[in-house]
Every structure is written in structure tokens, then in C-alpha cells.
N, C-alpha and C positions, 0 to 999 in steps of 0.2 A: 657797092658796100662789101660785096663778097671778097674782093681783093684785099680790102682792109682787114676783114675778119680772118682771112688766111694769113696775112702778115702777122697779125697779133697772135693767132694760134701758134704760128711757128716760133715766135719769140717766147711765148709761154712754155712750149714744149722744150725748147733748148734750155731755158732757165731751170725748169723742173729737173731735167736730166743732169745738168751740171751740178746742181745743189742737192740732189736726192730729196727733192721737196715735192709738195703736192699743192695744187690749187684746184678747189672743187669747181664743177661745171657752172654753178650759180655765180661764183666770183668771176669766172672767165666771161660769162655773159654780160656782167656789169662792166667789165673792162672794155669789151667790144662796144657796148652801147655808149660808154662815155667817150671813147676815142672816135667812134663813128659820128657822134653828135657834133664834134668840132666842125665838120663840113656840112652834115645833113640837117642839123638842128642848132645852129649857132645862136648865141645870145644876141638879141637885136641891138643891144647897146655896145657891142664890141667894135672897136676901131683898130685898124692895123697900127702897131707901134711904129714910131718914127724910124726905127732902125731898119724897117722893111722898105722904107722909101716909098716913093710914089710910082715906082715902076711896076708894082704888082697890083693886080685887081684884088678885090676882097676874096673872090673864089680862089685865086692862086695863093694868096696869103694864108687862107684857111687850110688849103691842102699842104702847104709848107709846114704850118704849125702841127697839123695832124701827123705828118711824117716824122717830125721832130719828137712828138709824143711817143710814137711807136719805137723810135730809136732809143728813147730814154727808158723804155719799159724795164730792162734788166736792173738798172740802178733803183728804179722806183719799187720794183718787186723786192729787192734786197731791203729797202727801207720798211716796206710792209712786213716782211718776214721778221725783222727785228722787233716789231710791235706785237707779234703773235706770242701766245703763251709758251710755245716750244722753240721760238726764235728761228724756225725753219719753214713750217707750212703756213700758208695763208688761207685763213678761212673767210667766209663771206662777211662775217660781222667785223673782223679786223679790218677788212677792206672798206666797209661802209663807215666805220668809225674814223679811219685815218684819211679817207679819200678827199674830203673837202680841204683839209690842210695842205695836202700834197698838190691838189689842182690849183689852189690859190697861190701857192708858192711858185709853181712852174708856168702859170698862165702868162703868156707874153702880151696879151691884149690890154690896151688902155680901156678901162671900164667907165662907162657913163650910164647913168640911170635915167 
């Protein structure tokens, strides 16, 4: 999990520097927890989408989805920033309010309950 946290932290640092923006530590921890959970605490009803084919195991598919989420962080952070009062900085409450809509939209898994 440390490698994932380091990758996310790097993405967040680059994003903040490029946009002269700020993400508080609490929001960073939520982002790390959410992206880490894709592999370490997946929803039991997730099924790999058909586009991933049968060549991947569930673990491989989860890791692929997790890496895709890390790669998408800059665009997702831009979206979060647009929802903030100053349209630049991301505070923890903006993240919490917008997170479920973003994760629902980008989640590649077929969901069954």
C-alpha cells in the first residue's frame, strides 16, 4: 500500500504545484484510502467488466483499475476544484460532497448486490 500512497502523493504534489492550489492533509488521506480500497477492500459484489476480458484475474483487474484511478487524479482534482468556493483549492468537505458522484461515474465495475 505504501507504493500506492507514494504514487498518489506525487500526483497530488504535482497538481498542487502546477495550479498553485492546496489540498489539506485530511483530504489527501481520504483520497489515499479510497484509491487503496480498490485493491485492499473491494466491494464484494464487483465483477470485472467484459472489456477486461477473461484473461485477467480479479486481483490483476483490481490493480489495473487502481492504477487507472491514480492516472486520472489530475482531471478528477480539477473537477473537485471547480466545485470549491474559490474554484482552486480542494477542502475536505468539497471532496466528501462530490466524491460519491465522481466514483460512481468512473467506476468500471459491473455492480451486483
